[in-house]
N, C-alpha and C positions, 0 to 999 in steps of 0.2 A: 504494499500500500506507498502510496505515492504523500508527502504533505507536498503544503504550498511551501515554504523552506525549498525541498528539494524540486518542487518546476517552481522556482525558481533561479536555483542555483543551472539545474536542465535549461532553462528560457534564456539567460545569458550569456551561459556557452557560445548555445551555438543559438543565435535571435539572428540568422539571414535564412535561417539554415531548412525553416520549416516552421507553421501555423502550427503552433502547440495547444495544448489549452491540457485544464487539469478537471475534471467528470469526476468523484465518487471516489475518490483517492484512488485516479489512473491518470497517463499523465496521456495525453489523447496529441499524432503526429498525426496532422492534417497533411492528403496531397495537397502538390500543387495546382491553379486551374486549367482544366485541362488546354487551354490556346496558350497557355503559356508552357505545362508538357510539354508541347507539337512546336515549339518554334526553343525549348532546350533540344531538344530529339536532330532538330535540324545544324545547331550548331556543333553538338556535339559529335558526326557524323563529318562536320566538315573537320573540326580539330583533330579527327580520332583518323580519318583517312589521312590530311597534313602529320600528328607527329608519328604514325604507325608506319608511311616509310620515311620518316628523319632520321642519322641519327645524332643531332645537336638534340637531342629529346632524352632528358635525366627522366623522368618523370611529366604526366599530364592528367586531367578527370573533371570533374563536373559539377553540376552539382549540388552533389553530394557529399565533396568530394573534400577534406577542412585544412588546413595549412595556417598553424600557430607561427603566427604572427611575431617577426620582432621588433619589438616593442614593446613603452617601456613597462605598460599594464598589457600583460597576457592574452590575446587578445585570440577567439580561434573563428576564422570565418572559412565562408566556401562564395565560393563565384560562380555563374552560368557556363565556366569553362576557366580552367587554367590551366598551364605550363611553364616547366621550368624549364630551362634546359642543365645540358651534359654540364654547361662547364661549374653551376651554384651547380646541381646537386650530386657530383664530387666532391664536394667542399663537405657534404656533410660523412659521419660514416656509417659503418658497418648498421651498428646498432639505430643511430641515427633516421633513418631510409626508415630501418622494419618497424619506427612509429605510427601509431593510428595518426594522427595530426604532425609531420615533421616539419621543427621546427625551420621553416624558410618562406620563406617569401617570392608566390611565381615571378619570371621572369615578364606572364604574360596574363593576361585573365578578362574574362568578356561578363558586364552583368547588364543581363536583358527585363526591363521593366515590366514588371505584373501587376494584374490588374491592382494591386493592394498598395503597392510602393508609385509618391508622387515622382516627378524630376528633379525635385528637388534633394529626393532620399538621393535617390542612382547619383547626384551630381557628389555626395557626401560617399556616400563610398566609392567610390573612382578616387576620391581626393582617399579618405584613408588608406587605398591599398596602395597607389605611386608611394604618402608619404613612407610604410612600412618598407617600399622597396623594390618594388614594381617598377620594372621598363616604362613599357603599357600596356594602354588601357582600353576595349573598343565600348565605349557604354549607347547599349542599342532601347529606343521608343517608337516602341510600333504606334502609341495612340498618337504621340505628333510626326510620328515619322519620322524621327530626326536620330542623326549617329552622330556621335562625339567619339573622336581620338584621344585618347591619356597620354601625356609622353612627359620623361624624369626628364628636362639637355643638364639637369647640376641636381645636388642630390636636397638641394631646397627649394628648386623649384621646378614646380608641376606646373606644365603648359595643356590646352589643349582646340581643338577646334571643331566646329561643329558641319553636321550637313544635313542642308535639304534631301529625303526620304535619295539615297544614293541609291546608286545600283552594285556593289560591292567596297568591303574597304580592306584597303591592304593593310601588310602590315610589316612597318621598317623592325620587328626585335625578330621575327620566327619567316627566313628569310623564304621569300617567296611566295609565303599564306594571302592565300586572296577570302578572303568571308565573301560568298555569291546571298547575299540578302532580301534574295524574294523569300516571300512567304515569313520575314523575318519583320522587318517593316513594311 
């Protein structure tokens, strides 16, 4: 039986992965909206195809893959898609690589705005990722048909460029990766 304290602890640990409820002493983890799930699958299939055939990749994951970010306050976060390149991944020991939520910031992330998100909330998430050490991130907003590419130019300087209804986005970090946005925004 879970207590409210247990629920709060769990929800603070993974605030962006699922919608959670505490009902009758049980923690319910809710699935994502069907449209968001379909769009996450489109994203994931493109990321998987690029990563599977690329020797530069150390690890990658989807919307339920968590990372322990190297920030002052321990944060375990999930992006809708994430990639850690081999050069960064190999800085971890074998024991660190075996952790459920490796202590590393991905090189690249994608955040997809869902029905329960606001554009401002997605922007805040992207800044959090970038400030934690992510080199490049795509934020995708199917409601406003906008996409942003975030990049870290230096340790303390994050920039972003916004695009209205683009057909695709090209990564500077994942060499040769072009995300087709058909069916996403």
